[in-house]
C-alpha positions, 0 to 999 in steps of 0.5 A, a space after each residue: 548478464 554482468 551487473 554493472 554500477 555507475 562510476 565505482 558505486 556498488 549496486 549491492 547496497 541497492 534494493 533488487 526489484 523482483 520481476 516474477 509475475 504474480 499467480 492468478 488469483 482465484 476468487 470464491 464462489 458467491 455462494 460460499 462467500 455468502 454461506 460463510 457470512 451467514 453463519 457469522 451473522 446468525 451465529 455471532 453469540 458464539 463466534 464473537 466471544 471466540 473471536 475476543 478469545 483469539 485475539 486476546 490469546 494472540 496478545 497475551 502469548 509473547 507476555 506469557 513466553 517471556 514469562 515462561 523463558 524467566 522461569 515462572 511455571 506455565 500455569 502460573 504465568 497464564 493465570 497472572 496474565 489472564 488475571 492482569 489483564 481482565 483485572 485492568 478491563 474491570 478497573 477501567 469499567 468501573 472508573 468510567 462507569 462513576 465518572 459517567 455518572 458524575 457527570 450525569 449529575 453535574 449536567 443541570 449545572 452546565 445549562 446556564 453557561 450552554 443558554 449564554 453561548 446559545 443567546 450570544 450566537 443569536 445576538 452576533 448576528 443580524 436580525 433575523 438571523 440563521 439560528 432564529 429562522 432554524 428555531 422558527 422552522 423546527 418549532 413550526 414542524 413541531 406544532 404541525 405534527 402535534 396538532 390533532 387530525 380534524 374529526 367530523 363530529 355530528 350535531 346531534 351528538 354531544 362533545 365528550 370530555 377529554 380522557 384523564 391521564 391515570 398513572 397506576 403506580 405499584 411498589 417494587 419490592 427489594 428482590 424486584 428492584 435488585 433483579 432489575 439491576 443485576 439482569 442487564 447484567 448478566 448477559 455481559 458478565 457471562 460473556 466476559 467469565 466465558 472469554 477468561 476460561 477460553 483465553 486460559 485454556 488457549 494459553 495452556 494449550 496453545 501448542 497442542 492447538 497449533 498442532 491440531 490445527 496444522 494437522 487439520 489444515 495443513 499436514 501436507 504443507 507443514 513449512 506454509 501452515 506454520 509460517 502462517 501461524 507464526 506470521 498471523 500471531 506476530 502481526 495480530 500480537 504487535 498490533 495489539 501490543 503496540 496499538 495499546 501503547 500508542 493509546 495509553 501515550 495519547 490518552 494519558 497526556 489528554 487527561 492530564 492536559 484537560 485536567 490542567 485546563 480545568 475541564 471537569 471528569 478529565 480521568 474519564 475523557 482520557 480513559 475513553 481516549 485510550 479506548 476510542 483510538 482502537 476505533 479506525 478513523 473515527 474514535 479520535 474524533 468521537 473522543 474529542 467531541 465530548 470534551 469539547 462540548 464539556 468545555 462549551 458548557 463549563 466556561 463562559 467564553 470560548 477560550 476554553 474550547 480553543 484550548 481543548 481543541 488545540 490540545 487534541 489536534 497536537 496530540 493527534 499531530 505528535 502520535 501520527 508522526 512521531 510515535 507511531 512511526 517509531 513503535 511500529 516495527 511492522 505494519 498490520 498489512 492492511 491498505 487504508 481503504 480496507 480498514 475503512 471497509 473491514 470496520 463497515 463490515 465488522 460492525 454490520 456483523 457484530 455491532 460495536 464490538 465488531 467495530 473495535 475488532 475490525 482491524 485485528 480480524 481483518 489482519 488474520 484474513 490478510 494473513 490466511 490470503 498470503 499463505 493459502 492460495 484458495 484465499 489469495 483474493 483476501 490478501 489482493 483486496 485488503 492487503 497494502 502491497 503491490 499486486 503488480 510487478 514494478 514492470 507490469 505497473 509501469 507499463 500500465 501507466 504507460 498503455 493508459 498514456 499517463 507519464 506523470 503518474 509513471 514518473 512518480 512511481 519511477 521516482 519513488 524507485 529511483 530513490 534506492 536505485 540507479 537509474 541504469 538499474 530502473 531502465 534495466 530492471 523495470 522500464 525495458 521489460 515493460 516495454 518488452 511486455 509491449 512489444 509482446 502484446 504488438 506480436 500477438 497482436 493484442 496491442 493496436 497501432 494507437 496503443 503502440 504509439 502512446 507506449 512509446 510516446 509516454 515512455 519517451 515522455 517519462 525519459 524526458 521527465 526523469 532528466 533531473 534525476 540524471 543530472 543529479 547521478 551525472 553531478 555526483 562525484 566519482 568515487 576514487 577509492 576502488 578498495 571496497 570489500 568484494 563478493 567472494 562468488 562474484 566481481 562486480 563490474 563498473 561502467 566505464 566512464 564516458 567523457 570524451 566519447 560520442 554515441 548515436 543510439 539508434 532504435 531498430 524497427 519500431 516506435 517501442 524501439 525508440 523509447 528504449 534507445 532514448 532510455 540508453 541515450 541517457 544512461 550514456 549521459 550519465 557516464 559522462 558521453 555525448 548521446 544522441 538518438 536516431 529514429 527506426 525510420 532514420 535508418 531506412 535505406 533511403 534515409 540512412 545517408 542523411 544520418 549525421 554520423 560526422 564525429 560519432 564513435 560509436 552506433 548502438 541499435 537495439 531491438 525488442 524483438 528477437 526475430 529482427 536480428 537479421 534485420 539487425 545484420 543489414 543495418 549493421 552493413 548499412 552504418 558500417 558502409 556509411 562511415 567505415 571507422 563507426 563502431 556498430 553495437 547491436 542490443 537484444 533487449 531483454 530482462 536476462 541474460 539470453 545467450 552468447 554476446 560474442 558469438 551474436 555479435 560474430 554472426 552479425 558482423 557487429 562490434 559488440 553485442 549486449 542483452 540489456 542496458 548494463 551490457 549496453 552501456 559497456 559495450 558502447 563506452 568501451 575503447 576498441 577499434 572498429 570491426 572492419 566489414 566482412 565481404 559478403 558472401 554471394 552465390 553466383 548461378 552458372 548460366 544454363 546452356 540455352 542461355 549461354 547460346 543466346 548471349 553468343 547469338 
């Protein structure tokens, strides 16, 4: 079928809609999934450092590659990147620890302001306010919990004095004190050292590890495995680096703003804002709570708290609406719900570190599901790409009787598509799905009526967009560059033409006729619709054919073409000068339109929206009705004798 464009506009600049159905997703067994989760949970001491090392390798690999391109040797570039990265982490940790110690030392000095604000809150309410009531309830509950159980003492037994609390103090030796200080740090330091070593070797042996991975899991499909590795490295590396840039752009202004407001330890709060923003959704809220509490404690009034809250809110708005859309050239490929679920899962599995790593780890799982058929369910569950084709999505909404949501999806597509393209590539194929379900008995009469009614409502909801397309000025220049392989054809101007669009044999055909009528109206024609019931033998003489130049009969079912031949003859007999066309609605070219028109004695035939619009708006005389061929039976000899008698 030849693609056409309305009024001189090219379709090459518009996005194309894929109509290929997705393959069926195979879910893994519950036992296999439970076994993998159990291994990750019980062997977290092994897998957690390894996961951190892999993600850091993805993040540092582009930097190492850039250093290699400018002539730095591999070993030097790897060592420099790793030492610089972990050096920044060490400096960051030292500053945070020192700032936390300073905050802890200054907390007692803020008690007076906190108590003063509590008193002001109590005094602002009437007598017996909510704070007094809550305080009283808490105090009574505490007294009840602290009350000792009553024990019945025999009268003959004298009461014993309360025991004295004795505390044994043993002075610690310097070696034991040093051991108590270093002991808790041995585990984190050992893990950090292990991660550093693994990252160095992964960066040095990156190509060899890639080849071994390909040989292990994808030797029979090098193209798919290579694409999966490149996709994972690109997504995770870009996410980590861009997220770090975004967090720095968020934390540095936060720290400077808090310092200008006079909140103590502003450096600490800026650094914490950088780290906590790696935590999805709840990280920025946690980073805001502590500075606001400190602003409440250091100043006697409420203005500092309000200014600090305004600073955080303003930075969130700027980051979410300006910085992130500008820096994120590609998305992570995760849906918002998947990010939340992944955060819960990885936190349960690996604790706070799992919460920070949840997003990049889930990105790796989505990439695995995208390129490995056995894990396709991961992309379906966590990905942000639509899992239904546009036609399937529209049909599902029509089947559910929800034309409003169907209209929303249509309006999104019409931002980059013309109405004729949307109907031809999405809406008509959606009706074809309904006709297929009807033909195989999967669609009840009630459901068929609901789909047809929702489709007609959808067409009515799109009238405003149709009017906007109709009001666009015609492009007078026709010297645009044409494709070397095929020349695109324009839809004819419909000014002064009157067309009647008729549903062939059912409610779904009526909905398709309404879509064609709207497309013809956009082209400037006067288009109206008629139901399949209006062309029944008892009703066809009542059709308003006066002034109608062309009638177009559409069928979604190819088995209805014999009925189409009868409709063509009836319409031409009702008005001999009427041009009658037949449309077999398909989403692809289905045969020779000229041969089909000759077989049906129609003026034209088409296989889609574009062909139907071109045939309906073409200036051509009506084809005369051919005489029907009849087979006359010769009367038998007995019949002739009886007739003679």
